[in-house]
MIVORO-13037 format. One line per field, with one value per residue (C-alpha): residue number from 0; residue in three letters; y, x, z. Coordinates in steps of 0.05 Angstrom, whole numbers, always signed. Layout:
pos	c(NUM / ...);
code	c(ALA / ...);
py	c(Y / ...);
px	c(X / ...);
pz	c(Z / ...);
END
This chain:
pos	c(0 / 1 / 2 / 3 / 4 / 5 / 6 / 7 / 8 / 9 / 10 / 11 / 12 / 13 / 14 / 15 / 16 / 17 / 18 / 19 / 20 / 21 / 22 / 23 / 24 / 25 / 26 / 27 / 28 / 29 / 30 / 31 / 32 / 33 / 34 / 35 / 36 / 37 / 38 / 39 / 40 / 41 / 42 / 43 / 44 / 45 / 46 / 47 / 48 / 49 / 50 / 51 / 52 / 53 / 54 / 55 / 56 / 57 / 58 / 59 / 60 / 61 / 62 / 63 / 64 / 65 / 66 / 67 / 68 / 69 / 70 / 71 / 72 / 73 / 74 / 75 / 76 / 77 / 78 / 79 / 80 / 81 / 82 / 83 / 84 / 85 / 86 / 87 / 88 / 89 / 90 / 91 / 92 / 93 / 94 / 95 / 96 / 97 / 98 / 99 / 100 / 101 / 102 / 103 / 104 / 105 / 106 / 107 / 108 / 109 / 110 / 111 / 112 / 113 / 114 / 115 / 116 / 117 / 118 / 119 / 120 / 121 / 122 / 123 / 124 / 125 / 126 / 127 / 128 / 129 / 130 / 131 / 132 / 133 / 134 / 135 / 136 / 137 / 138 / 139 / 140 / 141 / 142 / 143 / 144 / 145 / 146 / 147 / 148 / 149 / 150 / 151 / 152 / 153 / 154 / 155 / 156 / 157 / 158 / 159 / 160 / 161 / 162 / 163 / 164 / 165 / 166 / 167 / 168 / 169 / 170 / 171 / 172 / 173 / 174 / 175 / 176 / 177 / 178 / 179 / 180 / 181 / 182 / 183 / 184 / 185 / 186 / 187 / 188 / 189 / 190 / 191 / 192 / 193 / 194 / 195 / 196 / 197 / 198 / 199 / 200 / 201 / 202 / 203 / 204 / 205 / 206 / 207 / 208 / 209 / 210 / 211 / 212 / 213 / 214 / 215 / 216 / 217 / 218 / 219 / 220 / 221 / 222 / 223 / 224 / 225 / 226 / 227 / 228 / 229 / 230 / 231 / 232 / 233 / 234 / 235 / 236 / 237 / 238 / 239 / 240 / 241 / 242 / 243 / 244 / 245 / 246 / 247 / 248 / 249 / 250 / 251 / 252 / 253 / 254 / 255 / 256 / 257 / 258 / 259 / 260 / 261 / 262 / 263 / 264 / 265 / 266 / 267 / 268 / 269 / 270 / 271 / 272 / 273 / 274 / 275 / 276 / 277 / 278 / 279 / 280 / 281 / 282 / 283 / 284 / 285 / 286 / 287 / 288 / 289 / 290 / 291 / 292 / 293 / 294 / 295 / 296 / 297 / 298 / 299 / 300 / 301 / 302 / 303 / 304 / 305 / 306 / 307 / 308 / 309 / 310 / 311 / 312 / 313 / 314 / 315 / 316 / 317 / 318 / 319 / 320 / 321 / 322 / 323 / 324 / 325 / 326 / 327 / 328 / 329 / 330 / 331 / 332 / 333 / 334 / 335 / 336 / 337 / 338 / 339 / 340 / 341 / 342 / 343 / 344 / 345 / 346 / 347 / 348 / 349 / 350 / 351 / 352 / 353 / 354 / 355 / 356 / 357 / 358 / 359 / 360 / 361 / 362 / 363 / 364 / 365 / 366 / 367 / 368);
code	c(MET / TYR / ASP / PRO / ARG / LEU / SER / LYS / LEU / ALA / HIS / LEU / LEU / VAL / ASN / TYR / SER / LEU / GLY / VAL / LYS / LYS / GLY / ASP / GLN / LEU / ALA / VAL / ILE / GLY / SER / VAL / ASN / ALA / GLN / PRO / LEU / MET / LEU / GLU / VAL / TYR / LYS / GLU / ALA / LEU / VAL / ILE / GLY / ALA / LEU / PRO / ASP / LEU / LEU / PRO / SER / PHE / SER / GLU / THR / SER / GLU / LEU / TYR / PHE / LYS / TYR / ALA / SER / ASP / GLU / GLN / LEU / GLN / ALA / PRO / PRO / SER / PRO / ILE / GLU / MET / ALA / SER / ARG / THR / SER / TYR / ASP / ALA / LEU / LEU / THR / ILE / GLN / ALA / PRO / SER / ASN / VAL / LYS / SER / LEU / SER / GLN / VAL / GLY / PRO / ALA / LYS / ILE / THR / LEU / SER / ARG / ARG / ALA / GLY / THR / GLU / LEU / SER / LYS / ILE / PHE / TRP / GLN / ARG / MET / SER / SER / GLY / GLU / MET / ARG / TRP / CYS / GLY / THR / LEU / TYR / PRO / THR / GLN / GLY / LEU / ALA / GLN / GLU / ALA / GLY / MET / GLY / TYR / TYR / GLU / TYR / ALA / ASP / PHE / VAL / PHE / LYS / ALA / GLY / LEU / LEU / ASP / ALA / ASP / ASN / PRO / GLU / ALA / GLU / TRP / LEU / LYS / ILE / HIS / ASP / GLN / GLN / GLU / ARG / ILE / SER / ALA / GLU / MET / ASP / GLN / ARG / LYS / SER / PHE / ARG / ILE / VAL / SER / GLU / ASP / THR / ASP / LEU / ARG / PHE / GLN / ALA / ALA / GLY / ARG / HIS / TRP / VAL / ASN / CYS / ASP / GLY / LYS / LEU / ASN / PHE / PRO / ASP / GLY / GLU / VAL / PHE / THR / GLY / PRO / ILE / GLU / ASP / THR / VAL / GLU / GLY / HIS / ILE / ARG / PHE / SER / PHE / PRO / GLY / ILE / TYR / GLY / GLY / LYS / GLU / ILE / GLU / ASP / ILE / ARG / LEU / THR / PHE / GLU / ARG / GLY / LYS / VAL / VAL / LYS / ALA / GLU / ALA / ALA / LYS / GLY / GLN / GLU / LEU / LEU / HIS / ALA / LEU / LEU / ASP / THR / ASP / ALA / GLY / SER / ARG / TYR / VAL / GLY / GLU / ILE / ALA / VAL / GLY / THR / ASN / PRO / GLY / ILE / THR / LYS / PHE / SER / LYS / ASN / MET / LEU / PHE / ASP / GLU / LYS / ILE / GLY / GLY / THR / VAL / HIS / LEU / ALA / LEU / GLY / ARG / SER / ILE / PRO / MET / SER / PHE / GLY / LYS / ASN / GLU / SER / ALA / ILE / HIS / TRP / ASP / MET / LEU / CYS / ASP / MET / ARG / GLN / GLY / GLY / GLU / ILE / PHE / ALA / ASP / GLY / GLU / LEU / ILE / TYR / LYS / ALA / GLY / LYS / PHE / LEU / PHE / ALA);
py	c(-826 / -753 / -725 / -650 / -646 / -656 / -586 / -559 / -601 / -578 / -505 / -513 / -550 / -500 / -435 / -449 / -506 / -489 / -415 / -423 / -357 / -335 / -359 / -412 / -479 / -534 / -608 / -657 / -728 / -785 / -852 / -854 / -877 / -804 / -778 / -742 / -701 / -690 / -660 / -615 / -590 / -580 / -539 / -497 / -481 / -460 / -414 / -379 / -372 / -422 / -472 / -541 / -608 / -675 / -732 / -794 / -863 / -934 / -964 / -1030 / -1003 / -1005 / -1079 / -1093 / -1050 / -1087 / -1154 / -1146 / -1090 / -1112 / -1085 / -1039 / -1012 / -1004 / -961 / -919 / -843 / -815 / -809 / -742 / -737 / -748 / -697 / -645 / -654 / -636 / -585 / -547 / -529 / -473 / -520 / -595 / -635 / -709 / -752 / -821 / -866 / -939 / -994 / -1046 / -1023 / -1092 / -1094 / -1089 / -1134 / -1189 / -1143 / -1159 / -1107 / -1105 / -1082 / -1028 / -1003 / -1000 / -961 / -912 / -898 / -882 / -825 / -792 / -735 / -718 / -717 / -669 / -622 / -626 / -605 / -551 / -520 / -527 / -495 / -437 / -423 / -436 / -490 / -506 / -578 / -612 / -686 / -710 / -772 / -794 / -850 / -918 / -987 / -1010 / -956 / -968 / -1042 / -1029 / -982 / -1034 / -991 / -993 / -947 / -894 / -896 / -886 / -829 / -794 / -805 / -774 / -713 / -700 / -701 / -644 / -606 / -608 / -613 / -543 / -485 / -451 / -502 / -451 / -408 / -470 / -484 / -412 / -422 / -484 / -445 / -393 / -446 / -485 / -422 / -410 / -481 / -474 / -407 / -436 / -498 / -455 / -423 / -490 / -526 / -596 / -645 / -712 / -758 / -809 / -863 / -939 / -970 / -901 / -851 / -809 / -746 / -696 / -625 / -576 / -508 / -468 / -515 / -495 / -527 / -524 / -509 / -560 / -528 / -558 / -530 / -589 / -645 / -646 / -662 / -638 / -626 / -631 / -592 / -620 / -606 / -635 / -653 / -639 / -702 / -730 / -712 / -765 / -812 / -867 / -915 / -915 / -967 / -952 / -966 / -981 / -1021 / -985 / -986 / -986 / -1004 / -1038 / -1081 / -1079 / -1081 / -1096 / -1075 / -1035 / -1017 / -972 / -952 / -890 / -870 / -803 / -797 / -864 / -927 / -978 / -1030 / -1046 / -1100 / -1118 / -1174 / -1181 / -1154 / -1148 / -1162 / -1103 / -1060 / -1073 / -1064 / -995 / -977 / -996 / -956 / -904 / -864 / -822 / -875 / -893 / -820 / -781 / -731 / -710 / -713 / -689 / -684 / -700 / -649 / -665 / -683 / -706 / -764 / -815 / -882 / -915 / -927 / -955 / -893 / -845 / -784 / -791 / -832 / -784 / -729 / -767 / -720 / -746 / -781 / -770 / -794 / -801 / -805 / -840 / -811 / -746 / -681 / -632 / -568 / -518 / -548 / -531 / -605 / -628 / -704 / -731 / -798 / -833 / -851 / -811 / -863 / -843 / -887 / -872 / -873 / -863 / -813 / -811 / -859 / -815 / -800 / -739 / -689 / -646 / -584 / -556 / -599 / -571 / -615 / -584 / -642 / -698 / -751 / -723 / -649 / -589 / -556 / -486 / -488);
px	c(-110 / -119 / -188 / -189 / -256 / -219 / -190 / -261 / -285 / -228 / -241 / -315 / -302 / -252 / -283 / -358 / -374 / -326 / -313 / -240 / -204 / -132 / -105 / -160 / -138 / -167 / -166 / -176 / -194 / -199 / -173 / -107 / -150 / -172 / -101 / -113 / -170 / -136 / -75 / -118 / -154 / -88 / -61 / -125 / -122 / -49 / -64 / -116 / -68 / -100 / -64 / -85 / -69 / -79 / -101 / -101 / -122 / -126 / -193 / -172 / -163 / -238 / -241 / -180 / -207 / -273 / -239 / -187 / -210 / -236 / -301 / -258 / -223 / -290 / -315 / -252 / -258 / -240 / -165 / -129 / -126 / -201 / -213 / -168 / -200 / -268 / -249 / -187 / -199 / -237 / -259 / -263 / -270 / -284 / -277 / -308 / -263 / -270 / -237 / -285 / -354 / -368 / -308 / -353 / -408 / -390 / -385 / -438 / -490 / -467 / -397 / -424 / -469 / -412 / -368 / -424 / -439 / -365 / -369 / -431 / -397 / -350 / -409 / -445 / -384 / -378 / -450 / -448 / -388 / -422 / -487 / -452 / -411 / -346 / -329 / -351 / -355 / -369 / -371 / -357 / -337 / -280 / -299 / -266 / -273 / -309 / -361 / -371 / -383 / -432 / -470 / -471 / -429 / -362 / -310 / -311 / -387 / -389 / -338 / -382 / -443 / -407 / -380 / -445 / -484 / -440 / -450 / -375 / -385 / -413 / -369 / -381 / -405 / -407 / -457 / -501 / -500 / -518 / -579 / -598 / -590 / -640 / -690 / -688 / -689 / -759 / -779 / -749 / -783 / -851 / -842 / -822 / -890 / -925 / -938 / -966 / -944 / -968 / -929 / -970 / -941 / -944 / -955 / -938 / -980 / -936 / -955 / -912 / -910 / -854 / -878 / -817 / -769 / -729 / -728 / -654 / -633 / -579 / -543 / -473 / -447 / -453 / -452 / -424 / -460 / -524 / -597 / -649 / -689 / -696 / -723 / -722 / -794 / -821 / -797 / -861 / -907 / -888 / -947 / -964 / -925 / -874 / -846 / -778 / -772 / -697 / -653 / -626 / -550 / -510 / -436 / -439 / -498 / -565 / -631 / -686 / -759 / -759 / -827 / -833 / -893 / -891 / -932 / -919 / -854 / -825 / -816 / -862 / -858 / -801 / -799 / -751 / -750 / -674 / -628 / -680 / -628 / -585 / -648 / -668 / -596 / -593 / -661 / -635 / -571 / -594 / -654 / -657 / -648 / -722 / -740 / -735 / -679 / -692 / -745 / -723 / -742 / -690 / -687 / -627 / -654 / -585 / -586 / -636 / -602 / -598 / -524 / -525 / -489 / -533 / -491 / -522 / -585 / -617 / -611 / -649 / -701 / -771 / -754 / -765 / -717 / -723 / -665 / -671 / -628 / -591 / -622 / -581 / -579 / -591 / -661 / -674 / -686 / -672 / -664 / -597 / -568 / -503 / -534 / -561 / -587 / -622 / -672 / -704 / -776 / -792 / -847 / -843 / -902 / -957 / -930 / -959 / -941 / -993 / -977 / -1031 / -1080 / -1060 / -1028 / -959 / -921 / -941 / -904 / -836 / -849 / -865 / -928 / -905 / -832);
pz	c(-1714 / -1695 / -1707 / -1720 / -1685 / -1619 / -1622 / -1631 / -1572 / -1528 / -1545 / -1528 / -1463 / -1437 / -1461 / -1466 / -1418 / -1362 / -1376 / -1356 / -1346 / -1337 / -1270 / -1259 / -1232 / -1277 / -1262 / -1320 / -1298 / -1347 / -1370 / -1407 / -1466 / -1471 / -1478 / -1545 / -1516 / -1449 / -1484 / -1528 / -1466 / -1431 / -1489 / -1494 / -1420 / -1424 / -1482 / -1440 / -1382 / -1336 / -1291 / -1314 / -1282 / -1317 / -1272 / -1317 / -1293 / -1320 / -1337 / -1306 / -1236 / -1220 / -1236 / -1192 / -1137 / -1131 / -1139 / -1085 / -1038 / -970 / -941 / -898 / -960 / -997 / -939 / -933 / -942 / -1011 / -1025 / -1018 / -1094 / -1100 / -1045 / -1077 / -1146 / -1118 / -1065 / -1089 / -1162 / -1197 / -1253 / -1263 / -1327 / -1324 / -1386 / -1395 / -1438 / -1414 / -1454 / -1427 / -1403 / -1375 / -1328 / -1266 / -1291 / -1241 / -1180 / -1128 / -1110 / -1038 / -1057 / -1102 / -1046 / -996 / -1044 / -1062 / -989 / -976 / -1026 / -998 / -961 / -1019 / -1067 / -1020 / -1018 / -1094 / -1106 / -1054 / -1089 / -1156 / -1134 / -1100 / -1163 / -1126 / -1177 / -1249 / -1273 / -1339 / -1356 / -1427 / -1465 / -1511 / -1560 / -1548 / -1579 / -1515 / -1519 / -1594 / -1582 / -1526 / -1573 / -1628 / -1675 / -1709 / -1678 / -1733 / -1736 / -1661 / -1663 / -1715 / -1670 / -1611 / -1647 / -1686 / -1621 / -1597 / -1663 / -1675 / -1750 / -1751 / -1772 / -1705 / -1653 / -1597 / -1637 / -1646 / -1572 / -1557 / -1601 / -1562 / -1498 / -1522 / -1546 / -1481 / -1439 / -1465 / -1445 / -1376 / -1364 / -1384 / -1340 / -1281 / -1283 / -1274 / -1209 / -1222 / -1275 / -1302 / -1349 / -1388 / -1434 / -1442 / -1373 / -1344 / -1306 / -1260 / -1223 / -1184 / -1158 / -1173 / -1146 / -1124 / -1159 / -1220 / -1289 / -1308 / -1380 / -1397 / -1455 / -1454 / -1389 / -1341 / -1393 / -1463 / -1507 / -1475 / -1489 / -1433 / -1383 / -1313 / -1244 / -1175 / -1158 / -1088 / -1056 / -1025 / -1083 / -1134 / -1144 / -1193 / -1236 / -1291 / -1338 / -1369 / -1443 / -1442 / -1395 / -1334 / -1337 / -1273 / -1268 / -1336 / -1315 / -1348 / -1310 / -1360 / -1362 / -1297 / -1267 / -1207 / -1165 / -1121 / -1061 / -1025 / -1065 / -1045 / -1087 / -1055 / -1110 / -1158 / -1211 / -1267 / -1318 / -1307 / -1253 / -1198 / -1143 / -1165 / -1172 / -1100 / -1075 / -1107 / -1078 / -1009 / -1014 / -963 / -939 / -1003 / -1056 / -1061 / -1075 / -1140 / -1146 / -1218 / -1272 / -1341 / -1414 / -1467 / -1524 / -1568 / -1638 / -1660 / -1611 / -1636 / -1620 / -1552 / -1540 / -1469 / -1443 / -1403 / -1420 / -1490 / -1478 / -1428 / -1481 / -1535 / -1563 / -1546 / -1481 / -1407 / -1354 / -1279 / -1230 / -1164 / -1108 / -1103 / -1127 / -1167 / -1123 / -1179 / -1188 / -1115 / -1103 / -1031 / -1035 / -1012 / -1030 / -1049 / -1117 / -1175 / -1224 / -1288 / -1324 / -1391 / -1417 / -1491 / -1505 / -1581 / -1594 / -1566 / -1496 / -1463 / -1408 / -1374 / -1333 / -1287 / -1326 / -1394 / -1448 / -1461 / -1494 / -1541 / -1581 / -1563 / -1575 / -1531 / -1557 / -1536 / -1558);
END
């Protein structure tokens, strides 16, 4: 059934998130499950005068790949199509739309590690082009039955959850996102003035330095929906311990009750109630995977429910998330890794953030916003 909110979403993605202009080459990558949204984006881009290409795939190919590919194939360089999508276009839109989010749940950690390492160089090229402004990228999601089941919702309930998180029920969603941009710009500007930070919550006391780094205002340009401010901490300054309130999700697998201890920026102790083998395999991916690439505060008040999808979960208002691995260049972070893995800590029950010794955030709210 066609949902009229899709045309609003396509308009936002093309015009607001990606800023597509006449003559731009746009690649749209997503599962065939996202066909309705892909076609709306294609139409919107054509109306503008852009040159769009649709690159649909099948959700099942990942399962087949990890089941039958040899170690040699897992370590092969990215395909020409993958290379072109990251290196030859002015804008790139990626759309999550899996039919089965558990399709990789039986894949061994070693295979995942080999595959991730093979994509390191392409990931570096991608982020270099992004940070230089040579290419714009946005990642979004199209609701599917598989995603709804994973979130513990019915399909129509989940679709409403997705579209409401993007403010697509508003008469003018773009105007609403511009308001969010202005609100978060004030937060980012204030955080940029601070040097040292401390995050305190249940079983959590984490300290880091961010002088000279940038707190990025995530206002619907890189992700949609959006709602966070993040930075790349100075790599060797992260100290202390953190306990994540929600399971860490990786490749459809859940790692429960993760606890990490840092010394001089590096994870020196890692425990999990479930999935510890995968946790340690991810930590051992490469030289950068035990260091923090991102620390962020979720700010979207419309996302209140944990849905087991980090595109939404990391934006939950009143949470903090930490990503092990690759830094996002626009934060001026320098860590390099084949992974960028976000994990979520709830701050709504009295959690606190201090900046330069001053309490700036309590129980899910910035005190100066």
